[in-house]
N, C-alpha and C positions, 0 to 999 in steps of 0.2 A: 356779385355786382357785374352787370354787363352793359354794353352799348351796342345796339344793333345786333344782339345775340352773340357778341364776342365777350367771353368771360374775362374780366379784367382783374379779378381777385376774389378770394373766398376765405372763410374761416369756420371753425366749428365752435359752438358756444362751450364755455367752461361750466363747471357744476353750478355756478351762481348765475348763469345765463349771459355772461359777458362775452362779447366778441370784438375783435379788432383786426383790421388788415390794411395794408397799403396797396394803392393801385395807381398806375400811371394813366391819367385821363387822356383820351385821344383828341379832345377838342370838339368832339361831337356830343351834343347834349340833346335831349335829356338822357340821364342814366337811370337804370332800373336796379333797385336793390331788393333782393329776394331773401326771405327766410322760410325754410321748410324743414319738416321732420315727418317721418313716417307716422301716420295716424293723426296728423294735424293738418289743418288747412293752410296752404301757402299764403304768406302775406307779402305783398309787393308794394314798394314805395318808389315814387319818381323823384329823383334828386338831380341837382345841377353841379354838385361837388362834394367834397368831404364834409366831415362833421359828425355830430351825434345823431343817430337814428335808432330809436327804440322800436321794437316789434311786439305785438301781441299775437301769439299763435293760439288758435282755438282748435280743440279736438272736436270730434263728432262721433256719435254712435248712431248707427243706421241699420236698416235691415227690413225684413218682412215679418209680419205676425200671421201665423197660420194655426190651424187646428191639427189634430193628430192624423187626419186624412189628407193633409197637404192643401186644404182649402184656405184661401186667404181670409183674414178677418179685418173688416173695417170698423172704425169707431172704438178701437181699444185705446185706453189711456195708458201710455207708456211713460215711465219715469226712470231716470238714471240718477244714481247716488254716488257720492264719495263717502263711504261708511254710512252715517245716518243723515248726511247733509245733501239735500236735493240739489242737483246740478242743472236739471232741466226736465221738461215734460212736453209731450205732444200727443196727438191723436192719430192713429193709423189711418191712412187714406183709403179710398175705395178699393185699391188694389192690394191693401194690406201693408203698404210701405210706410215707414216712419223715419224721421231724421231729427236728431237733437244736437245742437252745437253746445259744447261744454268748455269750461275753463280749468278743469282739474282732472286728475286721473280717475276714471270710473271704477267702482268696486262691485256694484250690483245694479241689476236692471229688473224692473217689475212691469207687468202688464195686467190690466183688469178690464173685464167687460162681461156682463151677464149675457147668456147663461153659462159662460165658460169658467173654468177654475182659474183662480189667480195664479199668475206665473211669476216665479222668482228665480233669477239667474245670477250666479257669481261671475264677474268678468274682471279683467285686469288691464285691458288695453282699449284704446279707441278703435274705431273701425266698424266692420260689419258684424252684427250679432243678430241672427234670426231668432225669433221667439216662437215657441210652441205652447199653445194654450189647450189644456184638456177640456173636454165636454163632460157634463154631469147628467147621468140618466138614473131613473128609478123605476122599478116595477113594484107596485104596491098592491098587496092582496089582503082583503078582509072579508071573511065569510061568517055572517051571523045566522042566516036562515038557510040551512042545508036542504037539498032536494030529498035526501034520504037521511034518516037518523035524527039524533037530538040536535037542537039548535043552541046557539050562544047569544049573548045579549049585546055586547059592545064592540064586536070586531069591525063593524062598519064605522063606528066612531074612531076606533084605532086607526083605520085606514085614512079617514078624513084628517085626523091630526097629523099623520105623517105627510099627507098631501100638502097641508097648509104650511108646514115648516119647510119642506123641500121646495115648494113653489116659491117661498120667500127667498130661498138660497139660489134660485135660478135653475133648478133642475128641469130636464125634460122627463116626462113621466107617463106611465100607463097605469091605470087603476082597474083592477078586476075584483068583482064582488059576487054577491048573490043576486037573486031576481029583482030585488028592490032598487032599481036604478036611481030612484029619487033620493036615496039615502047617501049617495056619494057625490062629491063635488065635481068629479069627472068619472065617466063610466066608459071603459073600453071593452067590456064584455064580461060574461060570466067567468068565474074563476075555475074553469075546468083545467084538468091537467094538460090537455092539448093546447089551450089558449096560453096558459102561463109558460109552458115550456117553449112554445113557438116564439113568444116574445123574448125570452131569454136567449134562445139560439139565434134569433135575428140580431140582437145586440152584439153577440159574440163576433159577428161578421162585419160590424160597422164601427167598432171601437178600436182604439189603439193605445199604446203605452202613454200614460199621462191622463187618460180619461178615468172617470169614477162611475161605478155602477152600484146602486143600492137595491137590495131585495129585502123587502119587509113583508112578514106574513103574520096575520092574526086569524086564528081559527083552531080547529081540532088538530091534534097530533096524536100519534100512537106508535105502537111497536108491533111488527109482524115478522115472524121467522127471523128474529134477531136483528131486524133493521128498523130504525126509526123512520117515520114518514110524516108528511104533511097531508092532511085530508082535504081534498079539493071539493068543489061544489056538488058534483054528482056522486061523490064517494070515492073517486079515484085516489090512489095512494102514490104521492110523489115521494118515492123512497130516497133515502140518503145517498145511495150509490148513483141514482139518476140525477140528483142535484149535483153530485160530484162530476158526473159525466158532462153535464151541461156547462158548468162553470169552469172546468179545466180547459175548455175551448177558447177562453178569453186569452188574448195575448198577454204574455208576462209584462208587467208594468201597469196594467189596468188595476186600479184599486177596487177591491170588491168588499162591500159592506153587507153583512147579513144580520137581520134582526128577526128572531122567531119568538112570538108570544103564543106558545102552544105546548101542550103536554108532551113530555119525553123529548123535547127538542134538543136538549144538551147532547144527546147521542149523535146528532148530525155532525158535531164538531170533528169527530175522528175521521170521517170521510173527507170533509173539506181540508183537513190537515194533510191528507195524502196527495192533494193536487200538486202538479209541478209548479204552479204559480202561487203556492200557499203563502209565500213571503209577503204577498200583497193583499191578504185578507184580514178582516176583522169580523168577529162573530160575537153577538150577545144573545143569549137565550134565557127564557123565563125560568128554566129548571134544569136538572140533570137528565140523563137518559131514563131514569126511573121516576122522575118527579112529575108534578102536576102544575098547571097554570090556573090562575083564579081570576074571577071578575072582581072589580072594585066598584061596588054599587054607588058608593059615596061620590065617586068621580066620573062615573059613566065611561069607564075604560077597563081594559084588561089591566090587572095590577102592574105587571112589569112595564107595559107600555106607558102607564101613568108615571111611574117613578123614574124611568129612564128618560122618556121624552118630555112629558109635561113638567114634572117636578124639577128634574135636574137640568136638562138642556135648556128648556124655555124659561122656567121661573128662576132658576139659580144662575144660569149663564146666558140669558138673553137670546137664546137661539142662534148664537154666533158660530160661524164656521171656523173661527180661530181657536175654538176650544176642542181639545182632543177627546176622542171617544173613550179613552181610558179614564179621563177625569170625569166625564159624564157618567160612566158606569159606576165608578167608586162613590160618587155623591148620591146617585140614585139608589145604589145597593145599601149604603149606610142608612138612608132614610127609610127604605123598605123594611129593613130589619128593626129599626127603631119603632116603627108603627106596628109591625107584626113580629114581635120578639120570639114567639113560639113556633115560627115557621120551621118545618122539618128540613133537615140538611138536604135531602133529595129535591126539595122544592125551592131551593135557593138559586137565584140567577147565576149563570155561568158566563165567562168571558174567555175568548181566545184571540190572541194577536199573533198573526203569522210571523212577524218580525218584532220580537219583544224589545229590540234595541231602539226602535223608532216609534214615536207616537203616530196615531192614525187620525187623519182629519177628513172631513167631508167638505 
């Protein structure tokens, strides 16, 4: 309590919030009664004498919402909770700033805005809490009509289905295919080894920890001199060690998702598992290093693309980003083997999770 900035008395609240003190009044009024605590907004009352004066102290959570490249994000919905109880929400301003006044101790903070990844942050105090939101990227490849060699039927459909789902989830994407541009919902060029590798290498320089990158491939695969490869449009072989070289350039903390619907693709897993950032990868392949992939004429897809993407993720789990890749794989795998019970062991889909202790989400 003070009068003309002279402190006349003070007290610290007890565990039940009660306070009491005596003060000799100077005869000059009004008097100002303050209540303050670190992390809370100061409450000031004007009084003319003693008596009962209750205070309501409100905390606040504030800060900036940014992406992994330190760019501010406006329009993000920010919510703060005490356990599961919502304490308040707001939308980040044009400069990324947010401010929420609260009446209880915060325990977690979330931020959502397409095309960014949802952010979840555990907190235990009021005050400044900046939020980082990851960005989602995809490089989608589907080659049905090769410039050289035998063709395939449904790889452009596979690419389209991946595009449709990832577009719904707010991904930024590039789509590479064969010469039939009209067969793709978006077309960023022919799926040459140069085009695809350049796109991947470019992303490695513009992403950071917290971002997510998907690389999906539907097309021919093979083995050459002990290495598995993805066959590109003009016949170039994107070898497993080259895939490793390109993706190990991503910053540790960037989640990397690989989906290969091509023959021999299971052999690529070993190289990806050698990367220094392998704890942040998830790989699903149509078969082992010695296996084959197949078309599914009844569904106009590659078989594994249909069972993983269409049957499991979309039909069984609503295409939701809150469902783990491990769950999607298991449900798709089980249905695949139920429909095709005589599938050879080498032709069965393979899964690798770089960090088996954590579920992987897109």
